[in-house]
N, C-alpha and C positions, 0 to 999 in steps of 0.2 A: 976537390973530389967529393962526390956526393956519397956521404956515409950512411944514408937511410936505406933500409932494406927495400927491395922492390915491392911495390904494392900488388898484392895478389887479390884479384877479384873473386868474390864468393857468390855462390848461387843464393837462392832464396832460403836454403837451409844450410846451417853450419853445424859443426860438432857441438857447439854450445846451444844450438837452437833445434834440438830434436833430431840431429843426424843419426842415422842408424835405427830410428824408431819406425816401426811399421805403421803404415797409414791404412786405414780401413774406411771405406765408404759405406755408411749404413743406409739401408733402404727398406721400406716396408715390404718390398717384393721378396726379401729373404725369408719372411714368414707368411706364406700364402694363407689368406683367410683371417689372419689375426686382426686386421683393421676392421673387417666386417663383423667379427665377433664383438670387438670392443664397441663399435658403433651401435650394434644391436642392443648391448647392455645399456649404453647411454640412452638409447631411444626408449627402452623399457622404463628406465628410471625417470626419464622426462615425463612419460605418460602417467606413471604412478604419482609423481609429484603434482602433475596437473589435475589428476583425478582427486587426490587428497585435498588440494587447494579448492577444487570445486565443491567438494563435500563440506569443507569448513565454511566456505562462503554461503552455501545454502543453509546450513544450520544457523549461522549468524543472522541471515536475513529472516529466517523463520522466527528466531527468538526476538529479534528486533520488532518484527511485525506483531508478535503475540503480546509484547509488553509495552512498546513505545508508539510506533506509527505503523498502521496497516493500510496497504493499498486496497481500494474498494472500487470494483468495476461497476459503472452505472448501466443497468440493463434495460431501463424503461424511460418513458417520457414524463413520468409523474412529477419530476422536479424542474422541468423546463420553466423559464429560460436559464435559471441559475446553473443547473447541471444538465448536460446533454448525454444522449446515449453514446456509450463508448468512452466517456471521461473516466480517467483513473483518479479517484478521489483519495486524498491522504487523510486518514482518520487518526486524530490525536487521542491516544488512549490514556494519556496522563492528565487530560483536561479536568477530569472530575475525581482525580485521586486526592487524597489528603483533605477530604471534606468539601471539595468543590461540587456544585450542583448545576444542572442544566438551567439555563435562563431562557426567557421568551426571546424568540428570534434565532436561537442556536439551531444549526443543522446537526442532527444526531443520527448515528447509526445504532440500531438496536436489534436485539433478538426478539422477534414477535411471537415466540412460542407462548401460548397461553393468553395472548391478547389479539394478535392479528391472525394467527393460525393456532389451531387447537393442539396439534401434536407435531413433533418433529418427524418428518418422513423418514422411513427406513430405506436407505439406498445401498445397504450392504457395507460391511466394515471396511473392506479394502477400497471400494469405490468411494466411500465417504472420506477415507483418509487421504486418497490421492486428490480428490476434488477440494478438500479442505486446504491441503498444502498449496495447490494451484491458486485457489481463491485468496489465500493469505498473502500471496505474492502479486496479486492483481492480474493473474494470467487467465482466470476463469471467472464466470459470473458468480456472484455471492450465493450463499446457501439460500434455499427457498424460504428460510425463516428469518433472514436478515433484511432490514429495510432502512432507508434513509428518508427522513421527513424533517419538517421544521416545527420547532416547539412553539405552540400558540398559547397554551396555558400550562401553568405549573400548579403544584399542590395548593389548594385553597382558593384558586381563581374562579370567578364567576364568568363564564364565557357564553356569549349570546350571539346568535345570528338570526336575523340581522336587524339593524336599526332602520329608521325611515330613509336613510341614504344608501342602504344596502351594504353597510360596513359591519364587520365583526366588532363587538365591544367586549373588552376584558375589564372587569371591575368598574363598569360604567364609562370606560374611556375607549373611544373609537380607535381602531388600529389603522395606521398608515402602512399599506403593504405594497411598496413599489416593486417588489420581487415577483408579483403575480404575472402569470402568462398573459400577454396582450390579448384583450378581448374577453378574458375570464372574469367572472364575478367572484367575490369572496366565497360564496357558497349558494347553491340552489336549494340546498337542504336546510330548512330551519331547525335550530336546536337551541337548547339552553341547558347547560350542565355546570355543576360545581365540581372542580377537579379534586378528587381525594388526595390527601397528603401522601407523599411518596410516589406519586404518579404524574404522568404528563399527558396533555392533549396535543396531538400532533396532526399536521396537515401537509399535503404536498403543495408546491408552488403552482403547478399546472392543475388547478382544482377540478377541471372537467375530465382529467385523465388520471386522477389519483384516487386510489383506494386507501383511505386513511381512517382516522378515529371516527369520522362520521358514518362509515360503512359498518361499524361494529357496535353501534349504540345499543342494539337489542341483544347482544351476546354477553356471556359471562365476562365481567371486567368492564363492560360498557365502552370499549374502545380505548380505555386508558392504558398507557404503557408504564409498567413499574420502572422506577428510576434505576433499580439494580439490574435491569435488563439492558441498560444502555451500554453499548460497547465503547463508544467514544464520540468525540465532537469532530465533525467534518470541517477542517480548517483550510485546506488547499486543494487545488487541482494540479496534479503532477504531470498529467499527460492528457492530450497531446501538447506539444511545446507551445503551439499557438494559443492555448488556453491557460497557460501557467498563471497562477495568481491565487490570492486568498478568496475564500467564499464565506458566507454567513452574513452577519449584520441584521438589520431590521429588528433590533431588540426593542421591546416595549416596556 
């Protein structure tokens, strides 16, 4: 005789497994508009965070540009073939800190106020601020007072143009200038100057298209650029990608 109680089949719920407990199906449709309100708040928070991140990144880039490396948009042909119109040059602002001095052959960016231009043009406070910010990020042409040239003579140098072979001589030594624009001569303008201490004699690589120290010989300062007006040394081309690489060289 089988003494086991008959097996009773149970459903999916049993008294021990929530029997008698009410079941509720929750759905967003029970609170019309709540999802939209929550989504709107999240969207606003997302935009605020994106805006704050954008401001932080912009401030960081401006500070980095002001103190470390500044992009510099090349606006003219005066430095061809080394630099071409539209190149974004990266200017190393730390190159001459801690006692460093520009050397012959360096490409330098400098403020030409008082040497290449007499006064800083007044473009309006707001316009100047906006243009300065865009220029600092390499998005606009540099200020009319900013220039990029190659250092040919430093303080104390005797610079002469030209010798019997048409070469510039510095302290009696002829310069080898492989960076000159093809077909250009070192200079069609003869000159002989002694560079005062604390100043630089600078020239463009495309000599026939460059307004440089030669063009300011008869002006106050004699075309010399004070070392303390140098913004930094041009070390790299950052854009376009096809022209990535270091620039400079040609030191004498």
